[in-house]
C-alpha positions as CSV (number, residue, x, y, z in Angstrom):
1,M,10.4,-2.1,-14.9
2,K,11.3,-5.8,-15.6
3,K,15.1,-5.2,-14.8
4,V,13.8,-3.7,-11.3
5,I,11.6,-6.6,-10.5
6,N,14.2,-9.1,-11.5
7,Y,16.9,-7.5,-9.4
8,L,14.6,-7.3,-6.3
9,N,13.6,-10.9,-6.6
10,S,17.3,-11.9,-6.8
11,L,18.2,-9.7,-3.9
12,N,15.3,-11.1,-1.8
13,S,16.9,-14.7,-2.4
14,N,20.6,-13.3,-1.6
15,N,20.3,-10.8,1.0
16,N,23.7,-10.5,2.1
17,K,26.7,-8.1,1.6
18,G,28.8,-10.5,-0.5
19,W,26.1,-11.0,-3.0
20,F,25.1,-7.3,-2.9
21,D,28.7,-6.2,-3.6
22,A,29.2,-8.7,-6.3
23,H,26.2,-7.5,-8.3
24,K,26.5,-3.8,-7.7
25,K,26.3,-3.0,-11.3
26,E,22.8,-4.8,-11.5
27,F,21.9,-2.7,-8.4
28,L,22.8,0.5,-10.1
29,E,21.0,-0.3,-13.4
30,A,17.8,-1.2,-11.5
31,Q,18.0,1.9,-9.4
32,A,18.6,4.1,-12.6
33,V,15.4,2.5,-14.3
34,F,13.4,3.2,-11.1
35,N,14.7,6.8,-10.5
36,D,14.0,7.7,-14.2
37,F,10.5,6.6,-13.8
38,I,9.9,8.5,-10.5
39,D,11.4,11.7,-12.2
40,R,8.7,11.3,-14.9
41,L,6.2,10.5,-12.4
42,I,6.8,13.6,-10.3
43,K,6.3,15.8,-13.6
44,G,3.2,13.7,-14.3
45,I,1.7,14.2,-10.9
46,S,2.5,17.9,-10.8
47,E,0.3,18.5,-13.7
48,F,-2.8,17.9,-11.6
49,D,-1.2,18.7,-8.1
50,P,1.4,21.6,-8.5
51,Q,2.4,21.2,-4.9
52,V,4.9,18.6,-5.9
53,K,6.4,20.4,-8.9
54,N,9.6,21.3,-7.8
55,L,10.5,18.0,-6.3
56,S,13.8,15.9,-7.2
57,V,14.1,12.2,-7.3
58,K,16.2,12.4,-4.2
59,D,13.6,14.3,-2.4
60,C,11.1,11.3,-2.8
61,T,13.2,8.2,-3.0
62,Y,14.8,5.8,-0.1
63,R,18.0,4.2,0.4
64,I,18.3,0.4,-0.3
65,Y,20.0,-0.3,3.1
66,R,18.0,-1.3,6.0
67,D,18.2,0.2,9.6
68,V,18.8,-3.0,11.6
69,R,19.6,-1.4,14.9
70,F,16.3,-2.2,16.5
71,S,15.1,-5.1,14.3
72,N,15.3,-8.9,14.8
73,D,15.7,-9.2,11.0
74,K,19.3,-8.3,10.4
75,T,19.0,-8.7,6.7
76,P,21.0,-5.8,5.2
77,Y,19.0,-4.6,2.2
78,K,15.5,-3.8,1.4
79,S,13.8,-6.1,-1.1
80,H,11.5,-3.2,-2.6
81,M,11.9,0.3,-4.0
82,G,9.4,2.9,-3.0
83,A,9.0,6.6,-3.5
84,F,6.9,9.0,-1.6
85,I,5.9,12.2,-3.8
86,S,4.8,14.6,-1.2
87,P,4.9,18.4,-0.9
88,H,8.4,19.4,0.4
89,G,9.7,15.9,0.2
90,K,9.2,12.5,1.8
91,N,10.1,13.6,5.3
92,S,7.9,16.8,5.4
93,G,4.9,15.3,7.3
94,Y,2.5,16.1,4.4
95,S,0.2,13.6,2.8
96,G,1.3,12.5,-0.8
97,Y,1.6,9.7,-3.3
98,Y,3.5,6.5,-2.5
99,F,4.8,4.2,-5.4
100,H,6.2,0.8,-4.3
101,I,7.7,-2.4,-6.1
102,E,8.4,-5.4,-4.0
103,A,10.1,-8.8,-4.6
104,S,7.5,-11.3,-5.2
105,S,8.0,-13.4,-2.1
106,A,9.2,-10.5,0.3
107,N,6.2,-10.1,2.2
108,Y,7.0,-6.5,3.5
109,I,3.6,-5.0,2.2
110,G,2.7,-8.1,0.4
111,G,3.0,-6.7,-3.2
112,H,3.5,-3.9,-5.5
113,I,1.1,-0.9,-4.5
114,L,0.0,2.8,-5.4
115,S,-1.2,4.7,-2.3
116,T,-2.2,8.2,-1.4
117,G,-2.3,9.5,2.2
118,I,-0.4,10.1,5.2
119,Y,1.3,7.4,7.3
120,R,2.0,7.7,11.2
121,P,1.2,11.4,11.4
122,A,2.3,13.6,14.0
123,P,-0.2,13.9,17.0
124,K,-1.0,17.5,16.3
125,V,-1.8,16.4,12.5
126,L,-3.7,13.4,13.4
127,K,-5.9,15.5,15.6
128,S,-6.4,18.2,12.9
129,I,-7.5,15.5,10.6
130,R,-10.1,14.1,12.8
131,E,-11.5,17.6,13.5
132,E,-11.6,18.2,9.8
133,I,-13.7,14.9,9.4
134,M,-15.9,16.0,12.3
135,L,-16.5,19.2,10.5
136,N,-16.7,18.1,6.9
137,G,-16.8,14.2,6.9
138,E,-18.9,14.0,3.9
139,R,-16.2,15.7,1.9
140,F,-13.8,12.8,3.0
141,L,-16.3,10.2,2.0
142,E,-16.8,11.7,-1.3
143,A,-13.2,11.8,-1.9
144,I,-12.8,8.2,-0.9
145,S,-15.8,7.2,-3.3
146,V,-14.2,9.0,-6.4
147,A,-11.0,7.0,-5.9
148,K,-12.2,4.1,-7.8
149,G,-10.0,1.0,-7.3
150,F,-8.5,2.2,-4.1
151,N,-9.5,1.1,-0.6
152,L,-9.2,3.3,2.5
153,D,-6.7,1.2,4.8
154,S,-8.1,0.2,8.1
155,G,-5.3,-2.1,9.3
156,D,-4.4,0.2,12.3
157,V,-7.3,1.5,14.4
158,L,-8.3,2.3,17.9
159,K,-10.6,0.3,19.8
160,R,-12.7,3.3,20.8
161,V,-13.3,6.7,19.4
162,P,-10.6,9.0,20.8
163,T,-11.5,11.6,23.6
164,G,-13.1,14.7,22.2
165,F,-14.8,13.1,19.2
166,P,-18.5,11.9,19.3
167,A,-18.9,8.2,19.5
168,E,-22.3,8.4,18.1
169,S,-21.2,10.1,15.0
170,Q,-21.6,8.5,11.4
171,F,-17.9,9.2,11.0
172,A,-16.9,7.4,14.2
173,D,-14.9,4.6,12.3
174,L,-12.9,7.5,10.6
175,F,-12.2,8.9,13.9
176,K,-10.5,5.5,15.0
177,L,-7.9,5.5,12.3
178,R,-4.3,6.0,13.1
179,N,-3.2,6.6,9.3
180,Y,-5.2,7.9,6.7
181,F,-4.4,6.5,3.2
182,L,-5.9,4.9,0.2
183,V,-4.3,1.9,-1.3
184,Q,-4.4,-0.3,-4.4
185,Y,-2.5,-3.5,-4.9
186,L,-1.0,-4.1,-8.2
187,N,0.1,-7.2,-10.2
188,D,3.3,-7.7,-12.4
189,N,1.2,-7.1,-15.5
190,F,0.4,-3.6,-14.3
191,I,4.1,-2.9,-13.4
192,L,5.4,-4.4,-16.7
193,S,3.0,-2.6,-18.9
194,D,4.4,-0.2,-21.7
195,K,1.8,2.2,-20.3
196,L,2.8,2.1,-16.7
197,L,3.6,5.7,-16.4
198,E,0.2,6.9,-18.1
199,N,-1.7,4.3,-16.0
200,T,-0.1,5.2,-12.9
201,I,-0.8,9.0,-13.3
202,C,-4.3,8.2,-14.2
203,E,-4.9,6.3,-11.0
204,Y,-3.1,8.9,-8.7
205,K,-5.3,11.5,-10.3
206,K,-8.4,9.9,-8.8
207,T,-7.0,10.6,-5.3
208,V,-6.0,14.2,-5.5
209,I,-9.1,15.3,-3.7
210,F,-8.4,13.0,-0.7
211,N,-4.7,14.2,-0.8
212,N,-5.7,17.8,-0.8
213,L,-8.2,17.5,2.1
214,L,-5.4,15.6,4.2
215,N,-2.9,18.4,3.4
216,L,-5.3,21.1,4.3
217,S,-5.5,19.5,7.9
218,V,-1.6,19.4,7.9
219,D,-1.5,23.1,7.2
220,Y,-4.0,24.0,9.8
221,A,-2.0,21.8,12.4
222,N,1.4,23.6,11.3
223,Q,-0.3,26.9,11.4
224,S,-1.9,26.5,14.7
225,C,1.7,25.8,16.2
226,N,3.0,29.1,14.8
227,M,0.4,31.3,16.3
């Protein structure tokens, strides 16, 4: 992954079309390294989570080009590479496993991460997750506790418990969340390790119970809409 990190660091310092076009070969080489890793990661995760078994790299990865239409930041390219390995692909609305490598001074997320969960779920899914926590909150807490090395992100929360959920509940803080994902920040040593694939699979395996609980809620939400 050294080629990927080096390329992203250079791109972050030269984020313009002229530089990008002049170094297109380096981009394609870095992309190939990243995509090959993601292909092997999909296969590795599918050993303990068969819901992602038939995904392709294209189903999980993102374009390097930024959508700048509604952004004050007009730099044209992302200075990170990421892949979201989720049932039916990255845009399915399901919970999944996110792998992210970022340029050292990009300040997009703040570093390399492993993450498992669901970001900005549809309103029907968000409600379904909260209902599942209300009924089986202890299972969620247990799933979080067994994911050693990961933390539940609480960066986007409501000020009050949403209507319809008990404010006095022991799970009140979970009801307030807008997103439900576990995150682990990584350093360059982790990314550059010869055992990156093995270590990443091992870490994600700790989060499979949490991921499955979320996807049960997604399934419930989708089924209720089809009834």
